[in-house]
PQR file with spaces between the fields and no chain letter, atoms N, CA, C, O and H, PARSE charges and radii, in Angstrom:
ATOM       1  N    MET     1     -28.081   -9.999    6.764 -0.4000 1.5000
ATOM       2  CA   MET     1     -26.882  -10.423    7.690 -0.0000 2.0000
ATOM       3  C    MET     1     -25.717  -10.271    6.377  0.5500 1.7000
ATOM       4  O    MET     1     -25.977  -10.825    5.309 -0.5500 1.4000
ATOM       5  N    THR     2     -24.579   -9.576    6.524 -0.4000 1.5000
ATOM       6  CA   THR     2     -23.612   -9.410    5.579 -0.0000 2.0000
ATOM       7  C    THR     2     -22.403  -10.054    6.115  0.5500 1.7000
ATOM       8  O    THR     2     -22.085   -9.843    7.285 -0.5500 1.4000
ATOM       9  H    THR     2     -24.368   -9.126    7.392  0.4000 1.0000
ATOM      10  N    THR     3     -21.675  -10.852    5.330 -0.4000 1.5000
ATOM      11  CA   THR     3     -20.617  -11.404    5.513 -0.0000 2.0000
ATOM      12  C    THR     3     -19.241  -10.692    4.947  0.5500 1.7000
ATOM      13  O    THR     3     -19.213  -10.117    3.858 -0.5500 1.4000
ATOM      14  H    THR     3     -21.933  -11.024    4.379  0.4000 1.0000
ATOM      15  N    THR     4     -18.421  -10.772    5.580 -0.4000 1.5000
ATOM      16  CA   THR     4     -17.093   -9.953    5.026 -0.0000 2.0000
ATOM      17  C    THR     4     -16.282  -11.201    4.619  0.5500 1.7000
ATOM      18  O    THR     4     -16.039  -12.099    5.426 -0.5500 1.4000
ATOM      19  H    THR     4     -18.444  -11.239    6.464  0.4000 1.0000
ATOM      20  N    GLU     5     -15.951  -11.216    3.575 -0.4000 1.5000
ATOM      21  CA   GLU     5     -14.983  -12.039    2.913 -0.0000 2.0000
ATOM      22  C    GLU     5     -13.646  -11.539    2.850  0.5500 1.7000
ATOM      23  O    GLU     5     -13.456  -10.357    2.564 -0.5500 1.4000
ATOM      24  H    GLU     5     -16.148  -10.487    2.920  0.4000 1.0000
ATOM      25  N    PRO     6     -12.704  -12.316    3.089 -0.5600 1.5000
ATOM      26  CA   PRO     6     -11.264  -11.777    2.817  0.2800 2.0000
ATOM      27  C    PRO     6     -11.043  -11.332    1.517  0.5500 1.7000
ATOM      28  O    PRO     6     -11.657  -11.878    0.600 -0.5500 1.4000
ATOM      29  N    ILE     7     -10.136  -10.280    1.257 -0.4000 1.5000
ATOM      30  CA   ILE     7     -10.038   -9.843   -0.060 -0.0000 2.0000
ATOM      31  C    ILE     7      -8.601  -10.487   -0.513  0.5500 1.7000
ATOM      32  O    ILE     7      -7.533  -10.388    0.092 -0.5500 1.4000
ATOM      33  H    ILE     7      -9.637   -9.837    2.001  0.4000 1.0000
ATOM      34  N    THR     8      -8.853  -11.145   -1.689 -0.4000 1.5000
ATOM      35  CA   THR     8      -7.756  -11.693   -2.479 -0.0000 2.0000
ATOM      36  C    THR     8      -7.000  -10.790   -3.181  0.5500 1.7000
ATOM      37  O    THR     8      -7.651  -10.167   -4.019 -0.5500 1.4000
ATOM      38  H    THR     8      -9.721  -11.225   -2.180  0.4000 1.0000
ATOM      39  N    LEU     9      -5.740  -10.497   -3.103 -0.4000 1.5000
ATOM      40  CA   LEU     9      -5.006   -9.448   -3.787 -0.0000 2.0000
ATOM      41  C    LEU     9      -4.136  -10.297   -4.966  0.5500 1.7000
ATOM      42  O    LEU     9      -3.799  -11.471   -4.815 -0.5500 1.4000
ATOM      43  H    LEU     9      -5.210  -11.003   -2.422  0.4000 1.0000
ATOM      44  N    PRO    10      -3.892   -9.642   -5.942 -0.5600 1.5000
ATOM      45  CA   PRO    10      -2.852  -10.038   -6.859  0.2800 2.0000
ATOM      46  C    PRO    10      -1.374  -10.213   -6.145  0.5500 1.7000
ATOM      47  O    PRO    10      -1.142   -9.585   -5.111 -0.5500 1.4000
ATOM      48  N    PRO    11      -0.683  -10.820   -6.550 -0.5600 1.5000
ATOM      49  CA   PRO    11       0.625  -11.167   -5.876  0.2800 2.0000
ATOM      50  C    PRO    11       1.646   -9.865   -5.543  0.5500 1.7000
ATOM      51  O    PRO    11       2.353   -9.779   -4.539 -0.5500 1.4000
ATOM      52  N    ARG    12       1.544   -8.809   -6.703 -0.4000 1.5000
ATOM      53  CA   ARG    12       2.419   -7.698   -6.547 -0.0000 2.0000
ATOM      54  C    ARG    12       1.673   -6.631   -5.599  0.5500 1.7000
ATOM      55  O    ARG    12       2.344   -5.789   -5.003 -0.5500 1.4000
ATOM      56  H    ARG    12       0.969   -8.879   -7.519  0.4000 1.0000
ATOM      57  N    GLN    13       0.354   -6.677   -5.479 -0.4000 1.5000
ATOM      58  CA   GLN    13      -0.289   -5.790   -4.543 -0.0000 2.0000
ATOM      59  C    GLN    13      -0.132   -6.308   -3.192  0.5500 1.7000
ATOM      60  O    GLN    13       0.012   -5.556   -2.229 -0.5500 1.4000
ATOM      61  H    GLN    13      -0.191   -7.360   -5.964  0.4000 1.0000
ATOM      62  N    GLN    14      -0.159   -7.742   -3.088 -0.4000 1.5000
ATOM      63  CA   GLN    14      -0.190   -8.426   -1.720 -0.0000 2.0000
ATOM      64  C    GLN    14       1.444   -7.973   -1.317  0.5500 1.7000
ATOM      65  O    GLN    14       1.541   -7.515   -0.178 -0.5500 1.4000
ATOM      66  H    GLN    14      -0.276   -8.353   -3.870  0.4000 1.0000
ATOM      67  N    GLU    15       2.532   -8.035   -1.988 -0.4000 1.5000
ATOM      68  CA   GLU    15       3.668   -7.670   -1.674 -0.0000 2.0000
ATOM      69  C    GLU    15       3.882   -6.337   -1.183  0.5500 1.7000
ATOM      70  O    GLU    15       4.494   -6.052   -0.153 -0.5500 1.4000
ATOM      71  H    GLU    15       2.454   -8.406   -2.913  0.4000 1.0000
ATOM      72  N    ALA    16       3.222   -5.368   -2.157 -0.4000 1.5000
ATOM      73  CA   ALA    16       3.066   -3.769   -1.780 -0.0000 2.0000
ATOM      74  C    ALA    16       2.596   -3.812   -0.421  0.5500 1.7000
ATOM      75  O    ALA    16       3.300   -3.304    0.452 -0.5500 1.4000
ATOM      76  H    ALA    16       2.724   -5.599   -2.993  0.4000 1.0000
ATOM      77  N    PHE    17       1.227   -4.484   -0.051 -0.4000 1.5000
ATOM      78  CA   PHE    17       0.545   -4.297    1.197 -0.0000 2.0000
ATOM      79  C    PHE    17       1.122   -4.897    2.325  0.5500 1.7000
ATOM      80  O    PHE    17       0.778   -4.499    3.438 -0.5500 1.4000
ATOM      81  H    PHE    17       0.655   -4.896   -0.760  0.4000 1.0000
ATOM      82  N    ASP    18       2.191   -6.058    2.173 -0.4000 1.5000
ATOM      83  CA   ASP    18       2.972   -6.664    3.364 -0.0000 2.0000
ATOM      84  C    ASP    18       3.971   -5.745    3.560  0.5500 1.7000
ATOM      85  O    ASP    18       4.297   -5.548    4.731 -0.5500 1.4000
ATOM      86  H    ASP    18       2.471   -6.381    1.269  0.4000 1.0000
ATOM      87  N    PHE    19       4.554   -5.114    2.664 -0.4000 1.5000
ATOM      88  CA   PHE    19       5.910   -4.131    2.915 -0.0000 2.0000
ATOM      89  C    PHE    19       5.276   -2.885    3.723  0.5500 1.7000
ATOM      90  O    PHE    19       5.876   -2.393    4.678 -0.5500 1.4000
ATOM      91  H    PHE    19       4.289   -5.274    1.713  0.4000 1.0000
ATOM      92  N    ILE    20       4.107   -2.439    3.309 -0.4000 1.5000
ATOM      93  CA   ILE    20       3.510   -1.231    4.050 -0.0000 2.0000
ATOM      94  C    ILE    20       3.133   -1.601    5.396  0.5500 1.7000
ATOM      95  O    ILE    20       3.212   -0.770    6.301 -0.5500 1.4000
ATOM      96  H    ILE    20       3.620   -2.839    2.533  0.4000 1.0000
ATOM      97  N    ARG    21       2.724   -2.791    5.603 -0.4000 1.5000
ATOM      98  CA   ARG    21       2.418   -3.134    7.072 -0.0000 2.0000
ATOM      99  C    ARG    21       3.457   -3.404    7.891  0.5500 1.7000
ATOM     100  O    ARG    21       3.387   -3.050    9.068 -0.5500 1.4000
ATOM     101  H    ARG    21       2.660   -3.466    4.867  0.4000 1.0000
ATOM     102  N    ALA    22       4.488   -4.015    7.443 -0.4000 1.5000
ATOM     103  CA   ALA    22       5.698   -4.287    8.191 -0.0000 2.0000
ATOM     104  C    ALA    22       6.591   -3.088    8.475  0.5500 1.7000
ATOM     105  O    ALA    22       7.445   -3.119    9.361 -0.5500 1.4000
ATOM     106  H    ALA    22       4.544   -4.303    6.487  0.4000 1.0000
ATOM     107  N    ASN    23       6.351   -1.931    7.626 -0.4000 1.5000
ATOM     108  CA   ASN    23       7.219   -0.867    7.667 -0.0000 2.0000
ATOM     109  C    ASN    23       6.438    0.568    7.994  0.5500 1.7000
ATOM     110  O    ASN    23       6.857    1.693    7.723 -0.5500 1.4000
ATOM     111  H    ASN    23       5.657   -1.905    6.906  0.4000 1.0000
ATOM     112  N    SER    24       5.091    0.191    8.700 -0.4000 1.5000
ATOM     113  CA   SER    24       4.461    1.440    9.153 -0.0000 2.0000
ATOM     114  C    SER    24       4.403    1.190   10.659  0.5500 1.7000
ATOM     115  O    SER    24       3.728    0.312   11.196 -0.5500 1.4000
ATOM     116  H    SER    24       4.751   -0.723    8.920  0.4000 1.0000
ATOM     117  N    HIS    25       5.282    2.168   11.339 -0.4000 1.5000
ATOM     118  CA   HIS    25       5.311    2.307   12.582 -0.0000 2.0000
ATOM     119  C    HIS    25       4.891    3.625   13.196  0.5500 1.7000
ATOM     120  O    HIS    25       3.819    3.733   13.792 -0.5500 1.4000
ATOM     121  H    HIS    25       5.831    2.882   10.903  0.4000 1.0000
ATOM     122  N    MET    26       5.667    4.539   13.060 -0.4000 1.5000
ATOM     123  CA   MET    26       5.168    5.664   13.549 -0.0000 2.0000
ATOM     124  C    MET    26       4.616    6.638   12.173  0.5500 1.7000
ATOM     125  O    MET    26       3.865    7.605   12.309 -0.5500 1.4000
ATOM     126  H    MET    26       6.538    4.451   12.576  0.4000 1.0000
ATOM     127  N    TYR    27       5.016    6.283   11.199 -0.4000 1.5000
ATOM     128  CA   TYR    27       4.724    6.773    9.828 -0.0000 2.0000
ATOM     129  C    TYR    27       4.735    5.681    8.742  0.5500 1.7000
ATOM     130  O    TYR    27       5.363    4.662    9.032 -0.5500 1.4000
ATOM     131  H    TYR    27       5.626    5.499   11.089  0.4000 1.0000
ATOM     132  N    GLY    28       4.170    5.731    7.601 -0.4000 1.5000
ATOM     133  CA   GLY    28       4.209    4.899    6.553 -0.0000 2.0000
ATOM     134  C    GLY    28       5.482    5.122    5.569  0.5500 1.7000
ATOM     135  O    GLY    28       5.989    6.233    5.411 -0.5500 1.4000
ATOM     136  H    GLY    28       3.659    6.558    7.366  0.4000 1.0000
ATOM     137  N    PRO    29       5.895    4.064    4.993 -0.5600 1.5000
ATOM     138  CA   PRO    29       7.093    3.958    4.260  0.2800 2.0000
ATOM     139  C    PRO    29       6.956    5.116    3.026  0.5500 1.7000
ATOM     140  O    PRO    29       5.864    5.622    2.770 -0.5500 1.4000
ATOM     141  N    ALA    30       8.109    5.449    2.343 -0.4000 1.5000
ATOM     142  CA   ALA    30       8.203    6.281    1.208 -0.0000 2.0000
ATOM     143  C    ALA    30       7.858    5.627   -0.053  0.5500 1.7000
ATOM     144  O    ALA    30       8.136    4.437   -0.198 -0.5500 1.4000
ATOM     145  H    ALA    30       8.996    5.037    2.551  0.4000 1.0000
ATOM     146  N    ILE    31       7.319    6.244   -0.915 -0.4000 1.5000
ATOM     147  CA   ILE    31       6.984    5.445   -2.221 -0.0000 2.0000
ATOM     148  C    ILE    31       8.329    4.920   -2.879  0.5500 1.7000
ATOM     149  O    ILE    31       8.287    3.827   -3.445 -0.5500 1.4000
ATOM     150  H    ILE    31       7.094    7.211   -0.797  0.4000 1.0000
ATOM     151  N    ARG    32       9.365    5.539   -2.845 -0.4000 1.5000
ATOM     152  CA   ARG    32      10.749    5.158   -3.243 -0.0000 2.0000
ATOM     153  C    ARG    32      11.004    3.864   -2.448  0.5500 1.7000
ATOM     154  O    ARG    32      11.351    2.843   -3.041 -0.5500 1.4000
ATOM     155  H    ARG    32       9.398    6.426   -2.386  0.4000 1.0000
ATOM     156  N    GLU    33      10.835    3.893   -1.112 -0.4000 1.5000
ATOM     157  CA   GLU    33      11.162    2.710   -0.412 -0.0000 2.0000
ATOM     158  C    GLU    33      10.515    1.409   -0.784  0.5500 1.7000
ATOM     159  O    GLU    33      11.170    0.379   -0.941 -0.5500 1.4000
ATOM     160  H    GLU    33      10.553    4.722   -0.630  0.4000 1.0000
ATOM     161  N    ILE    34       9.211    1.479   -0.922 -0.4000 1.5000
ATOM     162  CA   ILE    34       8.385    0.559   -1.472 -0.0000 2.0000
ATOM     163  C    ILE    34       8.871    0.133   -2.839  0.5500 1.7000
ATOM     164  O    ILE    34       8.967   -1.067   -3.093 -0.5500 1.4000
ATOM     165  H    ILE    34       8.678    2.316   -0.795  0.4000 1.0000
ATOM     166  N    ALA    35       9.221    1.176   -3.848 -0.4000 1.5000
ATOM     167  CA   ALA    35       9.614    0.584   -5.112 -0.0000 2.0000
ATOM     168  C    ALA    35      11.041   -0.048   -5.106  0.5500 1.7000
ATOM     169  O    ALA    35      11.343   -0.756   -6.067 -0.5500 1.4000
ATOM     170  H    ALA    35       9.143    2.152   -3.642  0.4000 1.0000
ATOM     171  N    ALA    36      11.960    0.153   -4.082 -0.4000 1.5000
ATOM     172  CA   ALA    36      13.188   -0.282   -4.156 -0.0000 2.0000
ATOM     173  C    ALA    36      12.904   -1.749   -3.512  0.5500 1.7000
ATOM     174  O    ALA    36      13.565   -2.704   -3.920 -0.5500 1.4000
ATOM     175  H    ALA    36      11.714    0.728   -3.302  0.4000 1.0000
ATOM     176  N    ALA    37      11.924   -1.923   -2.512 -0.4000 1.5000
ATOM     177  CA   ALA    37      11.860   -3.383   -1.915 -0.0000 2.0000
ATOM     178  C    ALA    37      11.040   -4.264   -2.971  0.5500 1.7000
ATOM     179  O    ALA    37      11.142   -5.490   -2.925 -0.5500 1.4000
ATOM     180  H    ALA    37      11.386   -1.147   -2.181  0.4000 1.0000
ATOM     181  N    MET    38      10.246   -3.652   -3.899 -0.4000 1.5000
ATOM     182  CA   MET    38       9.655   -4.407   -4.902 -0.0000 2.0000
ATOM     183  C    MET    38      10.317   -4.635   -6.165  0.5500 1.7000
ATOM     184  O    MET    38       9.875   -5.399   -7.023 -0.5500 1.4000
ATOM     185  H    MET    38      10.163   -2.657   -3.936  0.4000 1.0000
ATOM     186  N    GLY    39      11.517   -3.878   -6.283 -0.4000 1.5000
ATOM     187  CA   GLY    39      12.484   -3.911   -7.433 -0.0000 2.0000
ATOM     188  C    GLY    39      11.756   -3.306   -8.845  0.5500 1.7000
ATOM     189  O    GLY    39      11.812   -3.815   -9.964 -0.5500 1.4000
ATOM     190  H    GLY    39      11.876   -3.257   -5.586  0.4000 1.0000
ATOM     191  N    ILE    40      11.040   -2.032   -8.432 -0.4000 1.5000
ATOM     192  CA   ILE    40      10.310   -1.304   -9.496 -0.0000 2.0000
ATOM     193  C    ILE    40      11.060    0.022   -9.581  0.5500 1.7000
ATOM     194  O    ILE    40      11.414    0.714   -8.626 -0.5500 1.4000
ATOM     195  H    ILE    40      10.995   -1.618   -7.523  0.4000 1.0000
ATOM     196  N    ARG    41      11.255    0.277  -10.948 -0.4000 1.5000
ATOM     197  CA   ARG    41      12.215    1.469  -11.015 -0.0000 2.0000
ATOM     198  C    ARG    41      11.415    2.816  -11.065  0.5500 1.7000
ATOM     199  O    ARG    41      11.886    3.903  -10.728 -0.5500 1.4000
ATOM     200  H    ARG    41      10.968   -0.285  -11.723  0.4000 1.0000
ATOM     201  N    SER    42      10.338    2.635  -11.459 -0.4000 1.5000
ATOM     202  CA   SER    42       9.371    3.820  -11.633 -0.0000 2.0000
ATOM     203  C    SER    42       8.545    4.051  -10.277  0.5500 1.7000
ATOM     204  O    SER    42       7.862    3.123   -9.842 -0.5500 1.4000
ATOM     205  H    SER    42       9.956    1.752  -11.732  0.4000 1.0000
ATOM     206  N    PRO    43       8.593    5.108   -9.700 -0.5600 1.5000
ATOM     207  CA   PRO    43       7.611    5.316   -8.506  0.2800 2.0000
ATOM     208  C    PRO    43       5.957    5.305   -9.004  0.5500 1.7000
ATOM     209  O    PRO    43       5.052    5.030   -8.215 -0.5500 1.4000
ATOM     210  N    ASN    44       5.739    5.630  -10.360 -0.4000 1.5000
ATOM     211  CA   ASN    44       4.587    5.408  -10.764 -0.0000 2.0000
ATOM     212  C    ASN    44       3.912    4.032  -10.642  0.5500 1.7000
ATOM     213  O    ASN    44       2.750    3.858  -10.276 -0.5500 1.4000
ATOM     214  H    ASN    44       6.473    5.853  -11.001  0.4000 1.0000
ATOM     215  N    GLY    45       4.725    3.144  -10.968 -0.4000 1.5000
ATOM     216  CA   GLY    45       4.445    1.626  -10.789 -0.0000 2.0000
ATOM     217  C    GLY    45       3.845    1.437   -9.375  0.5500 1.7000
ATOM     218  O    GLY    45       2.795    0.826   -9.177 -0.5500 1.4000
ATOM     219  H    GLY    45       5.670    3.285  -11.265  0.4000 1.0000
ATOM     220  N    VAL    46       4.579    1.995   -8.433 -0.4000 1.5000
ATOM     221  CA   VAL    46       4.032    1.815   -7.164 -0.0000 2.0000
ATOM     222  C    VAL    46       2.847    2.530   -6.877  0.5500 1.7000
ATOM     223  O    VAL    46       1.998    2.017   -6.148 -0.5500 1.4000
ATOM     224  H    VAL    46       5.432    2.491   -8.594  0.4000 1.0000
ATOM     225  N    VAL    47       2.682    3.713   -7.391 -0.4000 1.5000
ATOM     226  CA   VAL    47       1.313    4.684   -7.033 -0.0000 2.0000
ATOM     227  C    VAL    47       0.238    3.835   -7.812  0.5500 1.7000
ATOM     228  O    VAL    47      -0.876    4.111   -7.366 -0.5500 1.4000
ATOM     229  H    VAL    47       3.371    4.129   -7.983  0.4000 1.0000
ATOM     230  N    CYS    48       0.191    3.045   -8.664 -0.4000 1.5000
ATOM     231  CA   CYS    48      -0.805    2.381   -9.532 -0.0000 2.0000
ATOM     232  C    CYS    48      -1.068    1.161   -8.428  0.5500 1.7000
ATOM     233  O    CYS    48      -2.274    0.958   -8.283 -0.5500 1.4000
ATOM     234  H    CYS    48       1.096    2.821   -9.027  0.4000 1.0000
ATOM     235  N    HIS    49      -0.310    0.399   -7.707 -0.4000 1.5000
ATOM     236  CA   HIS    49      -0.644   -0.616   -6.746 -0.0000 2.0000
ATOM     237  C    HIS    49      -1.082    0.204   -5.580  0.5500 1.7000
ATOM     238  O    HIS    49      -2.082   -0.289   -5.059 -0.5500 1.4000
ATOM     239  H    HIS    49       0.669    0.565   -7.825  0.4000 1.0000
ATOM     240  N    LEU    50      -0.698    1.205   -5.045 -0.4000 1.5000
ATOM     241  CA   LEU    50      -1.221    2.107   -3.742 -0.0000 2.0000
ATOM     242  C    LEU    50      -2.638    2.398   -4.012  0.5500 1.7000
ATOM     243  O    LEU    50      -3.519    2.304   -3.157 -0.5500 1.4000
ATOM     244  H    LEU    50       0.115    1.606   -5.469  0.4000 1.0000
ATOM     245  N    ASN    51      -2.855    2.817   -5.444 -0.4000 1.5000
ATOM     246  CA   ASN    51      -4.138    3.304   -5.660 -0.0000 2.0000
ATOM     247  C    ASN    51      -5.163    2.186   -5.686  0.5500 1.7000
ATOM     248  O    ASN    51      -6.312    2.349   -5.274 -0.5500 1.4000
ATOM     249  H    ASN    51      -2.140    2.893   -6.138  0.4000 1.0000
ATOM     250  N    ALA    52      -4.644    0.882   -6.254 -0.4000 1.5000
ATOM     251  CA   ALA    52      -5.668   -0.110   -6.065 -0.0000 2.0000
ATOM     252  C    ALA    52      -6.052   -0.627   -4.652  0.5500 1.7000
ATOM     253  O    ALA    52      -7.155   -1.035   -4.289 -0.5500 1.4000
ATOM     254  H    ALA    52      -3.711    0.749   -6.588  0.4000 1.0000
ATOM     255  N    LEU    53      -4.805   -0.513   -3.872 -0.4000 1.5000
ATOM     256  CA   LEU    53      -5.054   -1.046   -2.457 -0.0000 2.0000
ATOM     257  C    LEU    53      -6.039    0.240   -1.786  0.5500 1.7000
ATOM     258  O    LEU    53      -6.970   -0.133   -1.072 -0.5500 1.4000
ATOM     259  H    LEU    53      -3.909   -0.181   -4.167  0.4000 1.0000
ATOM     260  N    GLU    54      -5.923    1.184   -1.921 -0.4000 1.5000
ATOM     261  CA   GLU    54      -6.810    2.353   -1.491 -0.0000 2.0000
ATOM     262  C    GLU    54      -8.220    1.886   -1.986  0.5500 1.7000
ATOM     263  O    GLU    54      -9.079    1.554   -1.168 -0.5500 1.4000
ATOM     264  H    GLU    54      -5.167    1.487   -2.501  0.4000 1.0000
ATOM     265  N    LYS    55      -8.435    1.866   -3.256 -0.4000 1.5000
ATOM     266  CA   LYS    55      -9.685    1.509   -3.757 -0.0000 2.0000
ATOM     267  C    LYS    55     -10.436    0.233   -2.937  0.5500 1.7000
ATOM     268  O    LYS    55     -11.611    0.265   -2.573 -0.5500 1.4000
ATOM     269  H    LYS    55      -7.738    2.136   -3.920  0.4000 1.0000
ATOM     270  N    LYS    56      -9.563   -0.827   -2.737 -0.4000 1.5000
ATOM     271  CA   LYS    56     -10.079   -1.895   -2.193 -0.0000 2.0000
ATOM     272  C    LYS    56     -10.321   -1.614   -0.363  0.5500 1.7000
ATOM     273  O    LYS    56     -10.745   -2.526    0.346 -0.5500 1.4000
ATOM     274  H    LYS    56      -8.608   -0.853   -3.033  0.4000 1.0000
ATOM     275  N    GLY    57     -10.045   -0.509    0.088 -0.4000 1.5000
ATOM     276  CA   GLY    57     -10.170   -0.029    1.343 -0.0000 2.0000
ATOM     277  C    GLY    57      -9.229   -0.614    2.370  0.5500 1.7000
ATOM     278  O    GLY    57      -9.558   -0.763    3.547 -0.5500 1.4000
ATOM     279  H    GLY    57      -9.700    0.232   -0.488  0.4000 1.0000
ATOM     280  N    LEU    58      -7.939   -0.969    1.836 -0.4000 1.5000
ATOM     281  CA   LEU    58      -6.859   -1.591    2.790 -0.0000 2.0000
ATOM     282  C    LEU    58      -5.990   -0.683    3.285  0.5500 1.7000
ATOM     283  O    LEU    58      -5.413   -0.916    4.347 -0.5500 1.4000
ATOM     284  H    LEU    58      -7.672   -0.847    0.880  0.4000 1.0000
ATOM     285  N    ILE    59      -5.760    0.559    2.538 -0.4000 1.5000
ATOM     286  CA   ILE    59      -4.917    1.691    3.047 -0.0000 2.0000
ATOM     287  C    ILE    59      -5.586    2.916    2.837  0.5500 1.7000
ATOM     288  O    ILE    59      -6.553    2.944    2.076 -0.5500 1.4000
ATOM     289  H    ILE    59      -6.229    0.749    1.675  0.4000 1.0000
ATOM     290  N    THR    60      -5.194    3.929    3.414 -0.4000 1.5000
ATOM     291  CA   THR    60      -5.382    5.340    3.051 -0.0000 2.0000
ATOM     292  C    THR    60      -4.247    6.237    2.609  0.5500 1.7000
ATOM     293  O    THR    60      -3.201    6.239    3.258 -0.5500 1.4000
ATOM     294  H    THR    60      -4.409    3.906    4.033  0.4000 1.0000
ATOM     295  N    ILE    61      -4.371    6.867    1.725 -0.4000 1.5000
ATOM     296  CA   ILE    61      -3.278    7.809    1.319 -0.0000 2.0000
ATOM     297  C    ILE    61      -3.611    9.250    1.440  0.5500 1.7000
ATOM     298  O    ILE    61      -4.408    9.823    0.698 -0.5500 1.4000
ATOM     299  H    ILE    61      -5.220    6.866    1.197  0.4000 1.0000
ATOM     300  N    ARG    62      -2.963    9.800    2.406 -0.4000 1.5000
ATOM     301  CA   ARG    62      -2.985   11.117    2.547 -0.0000 2.0000
ATOM     302  C    ARG    62      -2.306   12.076    1.757  0.5500 1.7000
ATOM     303  O    ARG    62      -1.160   12.401    2.067 -0.5500 1.4000
ATOM     304  H    ARG    62      -2.315    9.334    3.009  0.4000 1.0000
ATOM     305  N    ARG    63      -2.982   12.661    0.586 -0.4000 1.5000
ATOM     306  CA   ARG    63      -2.308   13.194   -0.496 -0.0000 2.0000
ATOM     307  C    ARG    63      -1.500   14.505    0.201  0.5500 1.7000
ATOM     308  O    ARG    63      -1.920   14.964    1.262 -0.5500 1.4000
ATOM     309  H    ARG    63      -3.913   12.397    0.334  0.4000 1.0000
ATOM     310  N    ASN    64      -0.541   14.966   -0.338 -0.4000 1.5000
ATOM     311  CA   ASN    64       0.490   16.051   -0.076 -0.0000 2.0000
ATOM     312  C    ASN    64       1.139   15.941    1.082  0.5500 1.7000
ATOM     313  O    ASN    64       1.739   16.915    1.538 -0.5500 1.4000
ATOM     314  H    ASN    64      -0.200   14.592   -1.200  0.4000 1.0000
ATOM     315  N    VAL    65       1.117   14.854    1.667 -0.4000 1.5000
ATOM     316  CA   VAL    65       2.016   14.630    2.949 -0.0000 2.0000
ATOM     317  C    VAL    65       2.968   13.509    2.865  0.5500 1.7000
ATOM     318  O    VAL    65       2.616   12.407    2.445 -0.5500 1.4000
ATOM     319  H    VAL    65       0.630   14.063    1.297  0.4000 1.0000
ATOM     320  N    ALA    66       4.088   13.752    3.230 -0.4000 1.5000
ATOM     321  CA   ALA    66       5.094   12.933    3.005 -0.0000 2.0000
ATOM     322  C    ALA    66       4.929   11.636    4.014  0.5500 1.7000
ATOM     323  O    ALA    66       4.802   11.752    5.233 -0.5500 1.4000
ATOM     324  H    ALA    66       4.373   14.647    3.570  0.4000 1.0000
ATOM     325  N    ARG    67       4.952   10.402    3.312 -0.4000 1.5000
ATOM     326  CA   ARG    67       4.981    9.147    3.986 -0.0000 2.0000
ATOM     327  C    ARG    67       3.542    9.170    4.554  0.5500 1.7000
ATOM     328  O    ARG    67       3.411    8.810    5.724 -0.5500 1.4000
ATOM     329  H    ARG    67       5.055   10.308    2.322  0.4000 1.0000
ATOM     330  N    GLY    68       2.394    9.572    3.822 -0.4000 1.5000
ATOM     331  CA   GLY    68       1.293    9.639    4.349 -0.0000 2.0000
ATOM     332  C    GLY    68       0.343    8.425    3.965  0.5500 1.7000
ATOM     333  O    GLY    68      -0.857    8.542    3.715 -0.5500 1.4000
ATOM     334  H    GLY    68       2.501    9.864    2.872  0.4000 1.0000
ATOM     335  N    ILE    69       1.064    7.247    3.957 -0.4000 1.5000
ATOM     336  CA   ILE    69       0.321    5.918    3.586 -0.0000 2.0000
ATOM     337  C    ILE    69      -0.078    5.240    5.029  0.5500 1.7000
ATOM     338  O    ILE    69       0.703    5.117    5.973 -0.5500 1.4000
ATOM     339  H    ILE    69       2.038    7.151    4.159  0.4000 1.0000
ATOM     340  N    GLU    70      -1.209    4.898    5.011 -0.4000 1.5000
ATOM     341  CA   GLU    70      -1.675    4.365    6.417 -0.0000 2.0000
ATOM     342  C    GLU    70      -2.591    3.021    6.141  0.5500 1.7000
ATOM     343  O    GLU    70      -3.416    2.925    5.232 -0.5500 1.4000
ATOM     344  H    GLU    70      -1.843    4.998    4.244  0.4000 1.0000
ATOM     345  N    VAL    71      -2.308    2.104    7.019 -0.4000 1.5000
ATOM     346  CA   VAL    71      -3.020    0.670    6.721 -0.0000 2.0000
ATOM     347  C    VAL    71      -4.276    1.006    7.648  0.5500 1.7000
ATOM     348  O    VAL    71      -4.119    1.412    8.800 -0.5500 1.4000
ATOM     349  H    VAL    71      -1.638    2.183    7.758  0.4000 1.0000
ATOM     350  N    VAL    72      -5.495    0.816    7.091 -0.4000 1.5000
ATOM     351  CA   VAL    72      -6.700    0.720    7.703 -0.0000 2.0000
ATOM     352  C    VAL    72      -7.001   -0.483    8.478  0.5500 1.7000
ATOM     353  O    VAL    72      -7.043   -1.612    7.990 -0.5500 1.4000
ATOM     354  H    VAL    72      -5.622    0.486    6.156  0.4000 1.0000
ATOM     355  N    GLN    73      -7.218   -0.179    9.767 -0.4000 1.5000
ATOM     356  CA   GLN    73      -7.395   -1.063   10.869 -0.0000 2.0000
ATOM     357  C    GLN    73      -8.779   -1.784   10.674  0.5500 1.7000
ATOM     358  O    GLN    73      -9.169   -2.608   11.501 -0.5500 1.4000
ATOM     359  H    GLN    73      -7.184    0.738   10.164  0.4000 1.0000
């Protein structure tokens, strides 16, 4: 029998994840929108957080698709 424990995220990853969840309606937010909301100047900083969230199974990133960030249900 396996138990699924809730994933604990570092504060900045939690901030990014919360923003994505709140702003994913018909399509996901743009990387620059996430950066602006988090006060990050470099889009690469956001990409690092997104890659960590994807690795933890919380989001999927459709490569080469604008606004291709989706929350895993």
